[in-house]
C-alpha beads as a LAMMPS data file, in Angstrom:
LAMMPS data file: protein, C-alpha beads

430 atoms
429 bonds

1 atom types
1 bond types

-500.0 500.0 xlo xhi
-500.0 500.0 ylo yhi
-500.0 500.0 zlo zhi

Masses

1 110.0

Atoms # bond

1 1 1 14.812 -6.277 8.541
2 1 1 13.679 -4.061 11.257
3 1 1 10.996 -5.082 13.728
4 1 1 7.072 -3.616 13.170
5 1 1 5.446 -1.633 15.616
6 1 1 2.238 -3.581 14.465
7 1 1 0.720 -6.254 16.922
8 1 1 -0.478 -9.112 14.810
9 1 1 -3.248 -10.276 17.145
10 1 1 -6.886 -8.903 17.324
11 1 1 -7.769 -6.782 20.013
12 1 1 -10.191 -9.086 21.226
13 1 1 -7.268 -12.037 21.593
14 1 1 -5.194 -9.208 23.489
15 1 1 -7.863 -8.173 25.870
16 1 1 -8.265 -12.281 26.784
17 1 1 -4.276 -12.383 27.071
18 1 1 -4.446 -9.423 29.405
19 1 1 -7.443 -11.115 31.367
20 1 1 -5.575 -14.218 31.751
21 1 1 -2.534 -12.451 33.330
22 1 1 -5.170 -10.816 35.856
23 1 1 -7.099 -14.164 36.184
24 1 1 -8.445 -13.260 39.839
25 1 1 -9.916 -9.909 38.580
26 1 1 -11.301 -11.124 35.442
27 1 1 -14.668 -9.443 35.933
28 1 1 -13.351 -6.116 36.837
29 1 1 -10.966 -6.130 33.972
30 1 1 -13.573 -7.002 31.353
31 1 1 -15.309 -3.930 32.681
32 1 1 -12.153 -1.818 32.513
33 1 1 -11.150 -3.234 28.824
34 1 1 -15.084 -2.347 27.746
35 1 1 -14.544 1.271 29.170
36 1 1 -11.083 1.962 27.834
37 1 1 -11.906 0.795 24.433
38 1 1 -15.019 2.662 24.301
39 1 1 -13.341 5.825 25.105
40 1 1 -10.460 5.254 22.666
41 1 1 -13.223 4.653 19.807
42 1 1 -14.987 7.897 20.943
43 1 1 -11.457 10.027 20.504
44 1 1 -11.157 8.168 16.988
45 1 1 -14.793 9.065 15.957
46 1 1 -13.666 12.705 16.490
47 1 1 -10.820 12.318 14.328
48 1 1 -12.905 10.485 11.757
49 1 1 -15.282 13.316 11.431
50 1 1 -12.532 15.821 11.200
51 1 1 -10.832 13.718 7.950
52 1 1 -14.466 13.396 6.390
53 1 1 -15.110 17.239 6.806
54 1 1 -11.740 18.109 5.173
55 1 1 -11.614 15.476 2.286
56 1 1 -15.171 16.525 1.375
57 1 1 -13.751 19.572 -0.563
58 1 1 -11.886 17.086 -2.934
59 1 1 -13.542 13.660 -2.866
60 1 1 -13.885 12.440 -6.286
61 1 1 -16.873 10.057 -5.135
62 1 1 -19.028 12.149 -3.085
63 1 1 -22.658 12.178 -3.740
64 1 1 -23.756 15.214 -1.672
65 1 1 -23.983 19.067 -2.566
66 1 1 -22.510 22.001 -0.819
67 1 1 -24.612 24.676 0.504
68 1 1 -21.725 27.059 -0.186
69 1 1 -19.109 25.831 -2.746
70 1 1 -15.530 26.163 -1.770
71 1 1 -13.060 28.000 -3.887
72 1 1 -9.530 27.080 -4.934
73 1 1 -8.072 28.453 -1.511
74 1 1 -10.231 26.574 0.884
75 1 1 -9.826 23.326 -0.948
76 1 1 -5.862 23.789 -0.896
77 1 1 -6.286 24.680 2.782
78 1 1 -8.418 21.429 3.390
79 1 1 -5.759 19.457 1.321
80 1 1 -3.146 20.128 3.852
81 1 1 -5.200 19.650 6.768
82 1 1 -6.278 16.249 5.358
83 1 1 -2.886 15.151 4.561
84 1 1 -1.560 16.032 7.919
85 1 1 -4.547 14.380 9.585
86 1 1 -3.784 11.124 7.260
87 1 1 -0.194 10.871 8.014
88 1 1 -1.063 11.179 12.060
89 1 1 -3.711 8.400 11.388
90 1 1 -1.316 6.084 9.478
91 1 1 1.633 6.552 12.373
92 1 1 -1.402 5.557 14.846
93 1 1 -2.177 2.608 12.569
94 1 1 1.447 1.530 12.908
95 1 1 2.415 2.174 9.043
96 1 1 5.637 2.909 8.152
97 1 1 6.557 5.826 5.418
98 1 1 8.157 3.985 2.174
99 1 1 11.319 6.091 1.538
100 1 1 12.321 7.138 -1.478
101 1 1 14.941 4.646 -1.875
102 1 1 12.488 1.744 -1.537
103 1 1 10.269 3.473 -4.412
104 1 1 13.520 3.862 -6.509
105 1 1 14.088 0.028 -5.868
106 1 1 10.833 -0.815 -7.038
107 1 1 11.148 0.990 -10.288
108 1 1 14.573 -0.493 -10.890
109 1 1 13.693 -4.214 -9.845
110 1 1 11.846 -6.703 -12.421
111 1 1 8.393 -7.080 -11.764
112 1 1 7.391 -10.611 -10.090
113 1 1 4.490 -10.780 -12.601
114 1 1 6.973 -10.088 -15.671
115 1 1 5.322 -6.865 -16.554
116 1 1 7.237 -3.397 -17.220
117 1 1 5.649 -0.302 -16.127
118 1 1 6.425 3.222 -16.648
119 1 1 5.228 5.993 -14.307
120 1 1 5.170 9.858 -15.290
121 1 1 6.097 11.658 -11.694
122 1 1 5.964 14.861 -13.026
123 1 1 2.124 14.559 -12.985
124 1 1 1.746 14.393 -9.341
125 1 1 1.855 17.421 -6.815
126 1 1 2.103 14.990 -3.903
127 1 1 3.058 11.371 -3.683
128 1 1 3.504 9.725 -0.207
129 1 1 3.262 5.334 0.159
130 1 1 2.925 3.608 3.681
131 1 1 3.483 0.088 4.477
132 1 1 2.533 -2.191 7.191
133 1 1 3.873 -5.717 7.825
134 1 1 6.761 -6.808 5.667
135 1 1 8.050 -10.206 5.410
136 1 1 10.082 -12.403 2.998
137 1 1 8.089 -14.872 1.081
138 1 1 9.025 -17.155 -1.685
139 1 1 6.998 -18.114 -4.852
140 1 1 7.601 -20.227 -7.709
141 1 1 7.761 -18.415 -11.323
142 1 1 8.092 -19.941 -14.537
143 1 1 10.859 -18.979 -17.005
144 1 1 12.143 -19.692 -20.494
145 1 1 8.565 -19.870 -21.885
146 1 1 7.189 -21.930 -18.961
147 1 1 9.800 -24.794 -19.166
148 1 1 11.703 -24.043 -16.085
149 1 1 10.481 -23.393 -12.629
150 1 1 12.360 -21.006 -10.122
151 1 1 12.143 -20.304 -6.910
152 1 1 12.396 -16.516 -5.991
153 1 1 12.199 -15.074 -2.727
154 1 1 11.114 -11.169 -2.417
155 1 1 9.913 -8.451 0.217
156 1 1 6.161 -8.558 0.729
157 1 1 4.269 -5.877 2.051
158 1 1 1.165 -6.922 3.941
159 1 1 -0.667 -3.409 3.449
160 1 1 0.219 -0.361 1.518
161 1 1 -1.615 3.092 1.585
162 1 1 -1.359 5.411 -1.482
163 1 1 -1.796 9.162 -1.110
164 1 1 -1.597 10.842 -4.442
165 1 1 -2.279 14.592 -5.162
166 1 1 -2.347 15.578 -9.028
167 1 1 -1.079 18.575 -10.513
168 1 1 -3.794 21.229 -11.801
169 1 1 -5.401 21.465 -15.213
170 1 1 -3.116 24.211 -16.354
171 1 1 -0.291 21.810 -16.175
172 1 1 -2.026 19.055 -18.457
173 1 1 -2.999 21.619 -20.744
174 1 1 0.310 22.650 -21.233
175 1 1 1.326 18.966 -21.704
176 1 1 -1.143 18.584 -24.320
177 1 1 -2.809 15.827 -22.595
178 1 1 -6.337 15.383 -21.279
179 1 1 -6.610 12.617 -18.349
180 1 1 -9.249 10.323 -18.806
181 1 1 -8.366 8.062 -15.709
182 1 1 -8.197 10.914 -13.093
183 1 1 -8.990 14.601 -12.579
184 1 1 -6.380 17.228 -12.617
185 1 1 -6.296 18.560 -9.197
186 1 1 -8.004 15.834 -7.309
187 1 1 -6.296 13.688 -4.559
188 1 1 -6.851 9.986 -4.530
189 1 1 -6.358 7.622 -1.520
190 1 1 -5.740 3.953 -1.995
191 1 1 -5.327 0.678 0.319
192 1 1 -3.775 -2.448 -0.973
193 1 1 -2.619 -5.817 0.441
194 1 1 0.141 -8.189 -0.259
195 1 1 1.923 -6.270 -2.531
196 1 1 6.044 -7.099 -3.499
197 1 1 8.312 -4.406 -2.901
198 1 1 9.427 -4.904 -6.657
199 1 1 5.978 -3.856 -7.615
200 1 1 5.227 -0.923 -5.928
201 1 1 4.978 1.097 -9.606
202 1 1 2.027 -0.769 -10.370
203 1 1 -0.075 0.858 -7.641
204 1 1 0.338 4.483 -9.400
205 1 1 -2.990 5.466 -11.200
206 1 1 -0.990 6.546 -14.229
207 1 1 1.425 3.681 -14.771
208 1 1 1.391 2.493 -18.496
209 1 1 2.384 -0.848 -19.456
210 1 1 5.629 -1.014 -21.708
211 1 1 7.221 -4.013 -23.554
212 1 1 10.299 -5.762 -21.945
213 1 1 13.371 -6.018 -23.894
214 1 1 13.006 -9.898 -23.911
215 1 1 9.478 -9.275 -25.072
216 1 1 10.536 -6.923 -27.908
217 1 1 13.491 -9.447 -28.940
218 1 1 10.917 -12.267 -29.074
219 1 1 8.584 -10.252 -31.273
220 1 1 11.051 -9.196 -33.422
221 1 1 12.731 -12.398 -34.181
222 1 1 9.438 -13.762 -35.155
223 1 1 8.826 -11.100 -37.372
224 1 1 11.678 -11.069 -38.887
225 1 1 11.874 -14.901 -39.556
226 1 1 8.091 -14.805 -41.002
227 1 1 9.023 -11.800 -43.058
228 1 1 12.018 -13.562 -44.691
229 1 1 9.622 -16.849 -45.381
230 1 1 6.836 -14.886 -46.778
231 1 1 9.310 -12.433 -48.976
232 1 1 11.046 -15.953 -50.434
233 1 1 7.828 -18.049 -50.677
234 1 1 5.142 -15.575 -51.388
235 1 1 6.519 -12.114 -52.928
236 1 1 9.358 -13.553 -55.075
237 1 1 7.768 -12.771 -58.232
238 1 1 6.298 -9.733 -57.529
239 1 1 9.683 -8.368 -56.068
240 1 1 11.252 -9.312 -59.463
241 1 1 8.436 -7.550 -61.148
242 1 1 8.907 -4.455 -59.129
243 1 1 12.830 -4.513 -59.452
244 1 1 12.671 -4.634 -63.122
245 1 1 10.380 -2.010 -63.396
246 1 1 12.292 0.500 -61.367
247 1 1 15.628 -0.597 -63.006
248 1 1 13.942 0.514 -66.364
249 1 1 12.374 3.579 -64.917
250 1 1 15.890 4.482 -63.488
251 1 1 17.743 3.995 -67.007
252 1 1 19.777 0.829 -65.585
253 1 1 17.906 -1.473 -67.923
254 1 1 17.091 -0.776 -71.626
255 1 1 14.423 -3.524 -72.453
256 1 1 10.805 -2.089 -71.480
257 1 1 8.770 -4.225 -68.919
258 1 1 5.512 -5.455 -69.976
259 1 1 3.230 -5.216 -67.464
260 1 1 0.487 -7.661 -68.211
261 1 1 -2.873 -8.628 -66.476
262 1 1 -1.405 -11.482 -65.066
263 1 1 1.757 -9.962 -64.026
264 1 1 -0.320 -7.170 -62.405
265 1 1 -2.682 -9.823 -60.452
266 1 1 0.624 -11.601 -59.104
267 1 1 1.709 -8.431 -57.648
268 1 1 -1.503 -7.307 -56.324
269 1 1 -1.625 -11.000 -54.598
270 1 1 1.992 -10.469 -53.296
271 1 1 1.348 -6.994 -51.692
272 1 1 -1.984 -8.346 -50.318
273 1 1 -0.057 -11.268 -48.665
274 1 1 2.661 -8.900 -47.450
275 1 1 -0.123 -6.499 -45.823
276 1 1 -1.755 -9.432 -44.306
277 1 1 1.611 -10.464 -42.631
278 1 1 2.341 -6.886 -41.417
279 1 1 -1.423 -6.878 -39.805
280 1 1 -0.810 -10.150 -38.246
281 1 1 2.523 -9.230 -36.767
282 1 1 1.148 -5.538 -35.484
283 1 1 -2.100 -7.961 -33.979
284 1 1 0.451 -10.226 -32.300
285 1 1 2.136 -7.143 -30.587
286 1 1 -1.060 -5.586 -29.413
287 1 1 -2.334 -9.011 -27.821
288 1 1 0.698 -9.278 -26.047
289 1 1 0.399 -6.057 -24.570
290 1 1 -3.220 -6.845 -23.726
291 1 1 -2.296 -10.053 -21.650
292 1 1 0.081 -7.612 -20.044
293 1 1 -2.395 -5.431 -18.947
294 1 1 -4.675 -8.011 -17.875
295 1 1 -2.067 -9.495 -15.698
296 1 1 -1.787 -5.993 -14.171
297 1 1 -5.444 -5.608 -13.755
298 1 1 -5.769 -9.093 -12.361
299 1 1 -3.112 -8.319 -9.682
300 1 1 -4.747 -4.779 -8.882
301 1 1 -8.147 -6.516 -8.640
302 1 1 -7.100 -8.727 -6.082
303 1 1 -4.688 -6.478 -4.017
304 1 1 -7.096 -3.663 -3.860
305 1 1 -8.956 -3.197 -0.280
306 1 1 -10.448 0.291 -0.360
307 1 1 -10.634 3.487 -2.318
308 1 1 -10.836 7.234 -1.140
309 1 1 -13.018 8.128 1.866
310 1 1 -13.219 4.170 2.506
311 1 1 -9.758 4.244 3.180
312 1 1 -9.574 6.240 6.179
313 1 1 -12.554 4.572 7.390
314 1 1 -10.696 1.369 7.508
315 1 1 -7.610 2.878 8.593
316 1 1 -9.485 4.720 11.757
317 1 1 -10.695 1.185 12.760
318 1 1 -6.830 -0.200 12.217
319 1 1 -5.566 2.662 14.434
320 1 1 -8.290 2.402 16.928
321 1 1 -7.386 -1.406 17.318
322 1 1 -3.767 -0.653 17.417
323 1 1 -4.297 2.080 20.458
324 1 1 -6.466 -0.308 22.338
325 1 1 -4.096 -3.067 22.280
326 1 1 -1.111 -1.166 23.132
327 1 1 -2.967 0.601 26.047
328 1 1 -4.310 -2.840 27.247
329 1 1 -0.739 -4.327 27.103
330 1 1 0.630 -1.203 28.826
331 1 1 -1.903 -1.118 31.666
332 1 1 -1.787 -4.708 32.357
333 1 1 1.972 -5.263 32.420
334 1 1 2.469 -2.331 34.920
335 1 1 -0.288 -3.700 36.939
336 1 1 0.888 -7.212 37.227
337 1 1 4.388 -5.482 38.094
338 1 1 2.931 -3.906 40.969
339 1 1 1.053 -7.128 42.181
340 1 1 4.247 -9.272 42.045
341 1 1 6.381 -6.561 43.624
342 1 1 3.843 -6.338 46.542
343 1 1 4.118 -10.101 46.942
344 1 1 7.539 -10.189 47.383
345 1 1 8.257 -11.727 43.826
346 1 1 9.827 -10.193 40.678
347 1 1 9.539 -12.941 38.234
348 1 1 7.240 -11.278 36.121
349 1 1 9.276 -7.963 35.834
350 1 1 12.945 -9.521 35.709
351 1 1 13.993 -6.445 33.686
352 1 1 13.395 -4.149 36.738
353 1 1 15.760 -2.796 39.150
354 1 1 15.281 -3.140 43.114
355 1 1 14.448 0.404 43.186
356 1 1 11.583 0.281 40.729
357 1 1 10.260 -3.152 42.146
358 1 1 10.298 -1.333 45.333
359 1 1 8.502 1.368 44.100
360 1 1 5.613 -0.886 42.319
361 1 1 6.150 0.603 38.667
362 1 1 8.541 0.302 35.799
363 1 1 10.267 2.483 33.369
364 1 1 9.576 3.084 29.781
365 1 1 12.540 1.180 28.698
366 1 1 11.815 -1.822 31.183
367 1 1 8.150 -1.722 30.546
368 1 1 8.950 -1.823 26.529
369 1 1 11.704 -4.781 27.105
370 1 1 9.038 -6.918 29.434
371 1 1 6.317 -6.673 26.953
372 1 1 8.642 -7.564 23.673
373 1 1 10.214 -10.292 25.849
374 1 1 6.793 -11.789 26.599
375 1 1 5.590 -11.782 23.007
376 1 1 8.900 -13.286 21.679
377 1 1 9.339 -15.963 24.545
378 1 1 5.488 -16.860 25.090
379 1 1 3.876 -16.073 21.412
380 1 1 6.848 -16.348 19.172
381 1 1 6.207 -13.009 17.691
382 1 1 8.704 -10.433 17.285
383 1 1 7.759 -6.783 17.464
384 1 1 8.734 -3.185 18.572
385 1 1 6.239 -2.272 21.184
386 1 1 5.070 1.543 20.911
387 1 1 5.642 1.858 24.618
388 1 1 5.785 6.118 24.316
389 1 1 2.326 6.020 22.546
390 1 1 0.663 3.602 25.148
391 1 1 1.977 5.424 28.181
392 1 1 1.189 8.857 27.122
393 1 1 -2.451 7.579 26.343
394 1 1 -2.527 5.851 29.817
395 1 1 -1.386 9.011 31.720
396 1 1 -3.430 11.427 29.657
397 1 1 -6.522 9.388 30.894
398 1 1 -4.997 9.412 34.473
399 1 1 -5.079 5.460 34.434
400 1 1 -1.150 5.640 35.263
401 1 1 0.708 7.918 37.553
402 1 1 4.275 9.062 36.806
403 1 1 7.113 9.418 39.410
404 1 1 9.926 10.466 37.904
405 1 1 11.360 7.848 35.078
406 1 1 9.007 5.234 37.007
407 1 1 5.317 4.576 35.865
408 1 1 2.673 3.102 38.346
409 1 1 -0.674 1.775 37.232
410 1 1 -3.677 2.752 39.379
411 1 1 -5.913 -0.379 40.688
412 1 1 -8.457 -1.888 38.449
413 1 1 -11.359 -0.309 40.665
414 1 1 -9.561 3.112 40.707
415 1 1 -9.269 2.922 36.760
416 1 1 -12.641 1.653 36.278
417 1 1 -14.110 4.414 38.592
418 1 1 -11.996 7.287 36.607
419 1 1 -13.209 5.987 33.103
420 1 1 -16.855 5.722 34.312
421 1 1 -16.893 9.234 35.831
422 1 1 -15.450 10.591 31.861
423 1 1 -18.551 8.923 30.605
424 1 1 -20.721 10.504 33.351
425 1 1 -19.505 14.007 32.973
426 1 1 -18.529 13.899 28.919
427 1 1 -21.352 16.365 28.334
428 1 1 -22.330 18.973 30.890
429 1 1 -25.546 20.994 30.542
430 1 1 -24.930 24.654 29.410

Bonds

1 1 1 2
2 1 2 3
3 1 3 4
4 1 4 5
5 1 5 6
6 1 6 7
7 1 7 8
8 1 8 9
9 1 9 10
10 1 10 11
11 1 11 12
12 1 12 13
13 1 13 14
14 1 14 15
15 1 15 16
16 1 16 17
17 1 17 18
18 1 18 19
19 1 19 20
20 1 20 21
21 1 21 22
22 1 22 23
23 1 23 24
24 1 24 25
25 1 25 26
26 1 26 27
27 1 27 28
28 1 28 29
29 1 29 30
30 1 30 31
31 1 31 32
32 1 32 33
33 1 33 34
34 1 34 35
35 1 35 36
36 1 36 37
37 1 37 38
38 1 38 39
39 1 39 40
40 1 40 41
41 1 41 42
42 1 42 43
43 1 43 44
44 1 44 45
45 1 45 46
46 1 46 47
47 1 47 48
48 1 48 49
49 1 49 50
50 1 50 51
51 1 51 52
52 1 52 53
53 1 53 54
54 1 54 55
55 1 55 56
56 1 56 57
57 1 57 58
58 1 58 59
59 1 59 60
60 1 60 61
61 1 61 62
62 1 62 63
63 1 63 64
64 1 64 65
65 1 65 66
66 1 66 67
67 1 67 68
68 1 68 69
69 1 69 70
70 1 70 71
71 1 71 72
72 1 72 73
73 1 73 74
74 1 74 75
75 1 75 76
76 1 76 77
77 1 77 78
78 1 78 79
79 1 79 80
80 1 80 81
81 1 81 82
82 1 82 83
83 1 83 84
84 1 84 85
85 1 85 86
86 1 86 87
87 1 87 88
88 1 88 89
89 1 89 90
90 1 90 91
91 1 91 92
92 1 92 93
93 1 93 94
94 1 94 95
95 1 95 96
96 1 96 97
97 1 97 98
98 1 98 99
99 1 99 100
100 1 100 101
101 1 101 102
102 1 102 103
103 1 103 104
104 1 104 105
105 1 105 106
106 1 106 107
107 1 107 108
108 1 108 109
109 1 109 110
110 1 110 111
111 1 111 112
112 1 112 113
113 1 113 114
114 1 114 115
115 1 115 116
116 1 116 117
117 1 117 118
118 1 118 119
119 1 119 120
120 1 120 121
121 1 121 122
122 1 122 123
123 1 123 124
124 1 124 125
125 1 125 126
126 1 126 127
127 1 127 128
128 1 128 129
129 1 129 130
130 1 130 131
131 1 131 132
132 1 132 133
133 1 133 134
134 1 134 135
135 1 135 136
136 1 136 137
137 1 137 138
138 1 138 139
139 1 139 140
140 1 140 141
141 1 141 142
142 1 142 143
143 1 143 144
144 1 144 145
145 1 145 146
146 1 146 147
147 1 147 148
148 1 148 149
149 1 149 150
150 1 150 151
151 1 151 152
152 1 152 153
153 1 153 154
154 1 154 155
155 1 155 156
156 1 156 157
157 1 157 158
158 1 158 159
159 1 159 160
160 1 160 161
161 1 161 162
162 1 162 163
163 1 163 164
164 1 164 165
165 1 165 166
166 1 166 167
167 1 167 168
168 1 168 169
169 1 169 170
170 1 170 171
171 1 171 172
172 1 172 173
173 1 173 174
174 1 174 175
175 1 175 176
176 1 176 177
177 1 177 178
178 1 178 179
179 1 179 180
180 1 180 181
181 1 181 182
182 1 182 183
183 1 183 184
184 1 184 185
185 1 185 186
186 1 186 187
187 1 187 188
188 1 188 189
189 1 189 190
190 1 190 191
191 1 191 192
192 1 192 193
193 1 193 194
194 1 194 195
195 1 195 196
196 1 196 197
197 1 197 198
198 1 198 199
199 1 199 200
200 1 200 201
201 1 201 202
202 1 202 203
203 1 203 204
204 1 204 205
205 1 205 206
206 1 206 207
207 1 207 208
208 1 208 209
209 1 209 210
210 1 210 211
211 1 211 212
212 1 212 213
213 1 213 214
214 1 214 215
215 1 215 216
216 1 216 217
217 1 217 218
218 1 218 219
219 1 219 220
220 1 220 221
221 1 221 222
222 1 222 223
223 1 223 224
224 1 224 225
225 1 225 226
226 1 226 227
227 1 227 228
228 1 228 229
229 1 229 230
230 1 230 231
231 1 231 232
232 1 232 233
233 1 233 234
234 1 234 235
235 1 235 236
236 1 236 237
237 1 237 238
238 1 238 239
239 1 239 240
240 1 240 241
241 1 241 242
242 1 242 243
243 1 243 244
244 1 244 245
245 1 245 246
246 1 246 247
247 1 247 248
248 1 248 249
249 1 249 250
250 1 250 251
251 1 251 252
252 1 252 253
253 1 253 254
254 1 254 255
255 1 255 256
256 1 256 257
257 1 257 258
258 1 258 259
259 1 259 260
260 1 260 261
261 1 261 262
262 1 262 263
263 1 263 264
264 1 264 265
265 1 265 266
266 1 266 267
267 1 267 268
268 1 268 269
269 1 269 270
270 1 270 271
271 1 271 272
272 1 272 273
273 1 273 274
274 1 274 275
275 1 275 276
276 1 276 277
277 1 277 278
278 1 278 279
279 1 279 280
280 1 280 281
281 1 281 282
282 1 282 283
283 1 283 284
284 1 284 285
285 1 285 286
286 1 286 287
287 1 287 288
288 1 288 289
289 1 289 290
290 1 290 291
291 1 291 292
292 1 292 293
293 1 293 294
294 1 294 295
295 1 295 296
296 1 296 297
297 1 297 298
298 1 298 299
299 1 299 300
300 1 300 301
301 1 301 302
302 1 302 303
303 1 303 304
304 1 304 305
305 1 305 306
306 1 306 307
307 1 307 308
308 1 308 309
309 1 309 310
310 1 310 311
311 1 311 312
312 1 312 313
313 1 313 314
314 1 314 315
315 1 315 316
316 1 316 317
317 1 317 318
318 1 318 319
319 1 319 320
320 1 320 321
321 1 321 322
322 1 322 323
323 1 323 324
324 1 324 325
325 1 325 326
326 1 326 327
327 1 327 328
328 1 328 329
329 1 329 330
330 1 330 331
331 1 331 332
332 1 332 333
333 1 333 334
334 1 334 335
335 1 335 336
336 1 336 337
337 1 337 338
338 1 338 339
339 1 339 340
340 1 340 341
341 1 341 342
342 1 342 343
343 1 343 344
344 1 344 345
345 1 345 346
346 1 346 347
347 1 347 348
348 1 348 349
349 1 349 350
350 1 350 351
351 1 351 352
352 1 352 353
353 1 353 354
354 1 354 355
355 1 355 356
356 1 356 357
357 1 357 358
358 1 358 359
359 1 359 360
360 1 360 361
361 1 361 362
362 1 362 363
363 1 363 364
364 1 364 365
365 1 365 366
366 1 366 367
367 1 367 368
368 1 368 369
369 1 369 370
370 1 370 371
371 1 371 372
372 1 372 373
373 1 373 374
374 1 374 375
375 1 375 376
376 1 376 377
377 1 377 378
378 1 378 379
379 1 379 380
380 1 380 381
381 1 381 382
382 1 382 383
383 1 383 384
384 1 384 385
385 1 385 386
386 1 386 387
387 1 387 388
388 1 388 389
389 1 389 390
390 1 390 391
391 1 391 392
392 1 392 393
393 1 393 394
394 1 394 395
395 1 395 396
396 1 396 397
397 1 397 398
398 1 398 399
399 1 399 400
400 1 400 401
401 1 401 402
402 1 402 403
403 1 403 404
404 1 404 405
405 1 405 406
406 1 406 407
407 1 407 408
408 1 408 409
409 1 409 410
410 1 410 411
411 1 411 412
412 1 412 413
413 1 413 414
414 1 414 415
415 1 415 416
416 1 416 417
417 1 417 418
418 1 418 419
419 1 419 420
420 1 420 421
421 1 421 422
422 1 422 423
423 1 423 424
424 1 424 425
425 1 425 426
426 1 426 427
427 1 427 428
428 1 428 429
429 1 429 430
């Protein structure tokens, strides 16, 4: 299983970890950390406003009016802009795109909660799934009508984001279908937690509960046995009367069948019993399907985290957290390596070459390896640190200098001054 870019620790914990590595500069580092996180927050606030503006043109839950209603062309343009921005946001939050092979496997594998679903993919204009944090979990499931327990291992996704755009109204009219649960041409965005890979299909908004072959067999066998018993015990006389009447009517029997009041009552009772049996079996089928639908809704109720506009509000916070953690770690490890190299020890940066130690900096590969090794050895956490994204942000903020392939962190005092100057000059008078 490939390593995740997601850092499974809170931003506050990572900041405390970094502060501990630079213990003799704790007060200055806390100021630096506050300024750095505030600047990243400001950048994501701008991204949030852009997403809100583009999504407002097709938000199914909006409660505001438009001064100038947008036409179809404007709506399509904003849908494309939102899709691009949303994908960028998910990447920043360290989500990975779910491949077509994963979706195909989900549709073919048996659901863990024993519900078979059918999805009409033709209803969608665009479908994209993203996931973050996957692990192998084990659960106990009951088989053979609950008489046997079995341990099942499966791949579980900690977070799953769903982006779906439905086809326009003309498509559904041509199909002869009037959607009730969604609006044609709309875009829905959802966020779920703790979703087994085999159950990804339950996240589709148009999924329908279908009977599994085993359920059909159980119901059919029950109906066949019950029907045989009813025919033999309740409908014997009625069937004989009907057979005699048909034989006389078709000319296979010469003796006329006498329909007495008693025989008609017997026949009526028999047909009533048979109709009652059919209704009972049909009700049993419907109740079983309702139980499956309840199992589906119960799972979705506890797995759903957010919907539509609320999703990218949540993801903005997640992306901001990831960027802050990455930037704090990259800067701290570069600064620590600069310190130990000046003190004549390379113990902290054992992945560096002599020339890099002399320069007081690190290459991307060695910085990446140093952070991943530290997390694995000190915190028992294997991850794929996104060093490129972290360094690009630090260089753009002028907190890290690049000398060829080597990157060197500015001193804490210089970094604090640079960040403080940014806030002092963020808005210039016209």
